[in-house]
C-alpha positions as CSV (number, residue, x, y, z in Angstrom):
1,M,0.1,-9.8,-54.2
2,K,1.9,-11.4,-51.2
3,R,5.3,-9.4,-52.0
4,P,3.8,-5.9,-51.3
5,I,2.5,-6.7,-47.9
6,Y,6.0,-8.6,-47.0
7,L,7.7,-5.4,-48.3
8,M,5.6,-3.4,-46.0
9,I,6.2,-5.6,-42.9
10,V,9.7,-5.3,-43.3
11,F,9.9,-1.7,-43.9
12,V,8.1,-1.1,-40.5
13,F,10.5,-3.4,-38.6
14,A,13.0,-1.7,-40.6
15,V,11.5,1.8,-39.0
16,L,10.8,0.5,-35.7
17,F,14.4,-1.2,-35.4
18,S,16.1,1.9,-36.3
19,T,14.3,4.4,-33.8
20,A,14.6,1.7,-31.0
21,C,18.3,1.0,-31.1
22,K,19.5,4.8,-32.3
23,D,21.5,6.1,-29.5
24,E,19.9,8.6,-27.1
25,P,21.9,11.4,-25.7
26,K,22.3,11.2,-22.0
27,K,19.9,12.5,-19.9
28,V,21.5,14.9,-16.8
29,V,19.6,14.5,-14.0
30,N,19.9,17.7,-11.6
31,T,20.0,17.1,-7.9
32,T,19.4,19.3,-5.2
33,P,22.2,19.2,-2.5
34,V,21.2,17.9,1.1
35,T,21.9,20.6,3.7
36,F,21.8,20.5,7.3
37,T,18.8,21.3,9.4
38,K,19.4,22.0,13.0
39,E,16.6,19.9,15.2
40,G,18.2,20.4,18.2
41,T,21.1,20.5,20.5
42,L,23.1,17.7,21.9
43,S,25.5,18.1,24.7
44,I,28.5,15.8,25.9
45,F,29.7,15.0,29.4
46,R,32.8,13.5,30.8
47,A,31.6,10.7,33.3
48,A,34.1,11.3,35.9
49,T,33.7,14.8,36.7
50,D,30.2,15.7,34.7
51,S,32.1,18.4,32.7
52,L,30.8,19.5,29.3
53,L,33.3,18.3,26.9
54,A,31.0,19.5,23.7
55,Q,27.9,20.9,22.3
56,V,26.6,19.9,18.9
57,N,23.5,20.9,16.5
58,I,22.0,17.8,15.7
59,E,19.7,16.8,12.9
60,I,17.5,13.9,14.2
61,A,16.9,10.7,12.2
62,E,14.2,8.3,13.7
63,S,11.9,7.4,10.9
64,D,13.0,4.1,8.6
65,Y,13.7,6.2,5.9
66,E,15.9,8.8,7.9
67,T,17.7,6.1,9.4
68,Q,18.4,4.1,6.5
69,T,19.7,7.1,4.6
70,G,21.6,9.2,7.6
71,L,24.2,11.5,6.1
72,M,24.7,10.1,2.5
73,Y,24.9,12.3,-0.3
74,R,26.0,15.0,1.6
75,E,29.4,16.8,0.8
76,S,30.3,18.0,4.2
77,M,29.3,18.7,7.8
78,E,30.2,21.7,10.0
79,K,32.6,20.9,13.1
80,N,29.3,21.6,15.5
81,Q,27.3,19.6,13.4
82,G,26.3,16.0,13.9
83,M,23.3,13.5,13.2
84,L,21.6,11.7,16.1
85,F,20.0,8.6,15.3
86,I,16.7,7.3,17.8
87,F,16.2,4.0,17.6
88,P,12.6,2.5,18.9
89,E,14.6,0.1,21.3
90,E,17.9,-1.0,22.6
91,A,19.8,-3.4,20.2
92,Y,22.8,-4.1,18.4
93,H,23.1,-1.7,15.4
94,S,25.6,-1.8,12.7
95,F,26.4,1.2,10.1
96,Y,28.2,1.8,7.0
97,M,29.5,4.3,4.8
98,K,27.8,3.8,1.6
99,N,27.2,6.8,-0.3
100,T,28.7,8.8,2.5
101,R,31.1,11.3,1.0
102,F,33.5,12.5,3.9
103,P,34.8,10.5,6.9
104,L,32.7,10.6,10.3
105,D,33.1,9.0,14.1
106,I,30.5,6.9,14.9
107,I,29.6,7.0,18.6
108,Y,27.3,4.2,19.8
109,I,24.8,5.5,23.0
110,N,22.9,3.2,25.1
111,K,19.7,3.5,26.6
112,D,21.0,5.3,29.7
113,M,22.3,7.6,27.3
114,E,26.2,6.5,28.1
115,V,28.7,6.1,25.4
116,G,29.2,2.6,24.7
117,S,31.4,2.4,21.9
118,I,33.2,4.5,19.1
119,I,34.1,3.9,15.7
120,A,36.7,6.5,14.7
121,N,37.6,7.8,11.4
122,A,35.1,5.6,9.3
123,Q,35.9,6.1,5.8
124,P,33.8,7.4,2.7
125,M,32.1,5.2,0.5
126,D,32.8,2.1,2.3
127,E,30.5,-0.8,2.7
128,E,32.2,-2.8,5.6
129,S,29.9,-3.1,8.4
130,L,30.9,-1.1,11.9
131,P,29.1,-2.9,14.6
132,S,28.1,-1.3,18.2
133,E,30.2,-3.3,20.7
134,N,26.8,-3.8,22.8
135,P,23.2,-2.5,22.6
136,V,22.6,1.0,21.7
137,M,19.4,3.2,21.4
138,Y,21.3,6.2,20.2
139,V,24.0,6.7,17.6
140,L,25.6,10.3,17.1
141,E,27.8,10.5,13.7
142,V,30.2,13.6,13.9
143,N,33.2,14.8,11.5
144,A,35.9,12.2,12.0
145,G,38.4,13.4,14.4
146,M,35.9,14.6,16.6
147,A,35.8,12.2,19.2
148,E,39.6,12.2,19.7
149,E,39.3,16.1,20.3
150,W,36.8,15.3,22.8
151,K,38.8,12.7,24.5
152,L,35.5,11.2,24.4
153,A,35.6,7.6,26.0
154,Q,32.8,5.0,27.1
155,G,30.7,6.0,29.7
156,D,30.7,9.5,28.9
157,R,26.9,10.6,28.5
158,I,24.9,12.7,26.2
159,E,22.0,14.9,26.8
160,F,19.8,16.3,23.9
161,S,17.0,18.5,23.4
162,R,14.8,19.1,20.2
163,D,14.3,22.5,18.8
């Protein structure tokens, strides 16, 4: 009488084990590309002459999720586009390029809307910390090479408006 129960238990475990260990086909996860959404316009002015250096269409990142995600998972950005990060108070901030697929210039801006420091040509997917040199309240990310093209310097200033 014990032998049929034993065989039944072995059979059940064999069936369960064989279905649990079989190779499942890998599931493909379809993702929706993250695209640019214009939320405002940012102007950059030369400190010494107050002349306009550039105008950029911006997305604004100010929630915790937006500031932590930034430009991650995007394939590219147009030349006249950027992301402006707005923090609730002036402090030292550090960015990195994890999951960012194209090179960027990272422009750190103080509470008076003056450029404090610039990280030029931050490399894609690099997790190295890229800190501000002084306390900042804003950070502007644009395509790599734009800060050089504009001849952007410490002390230059920004203005922005929301759409």
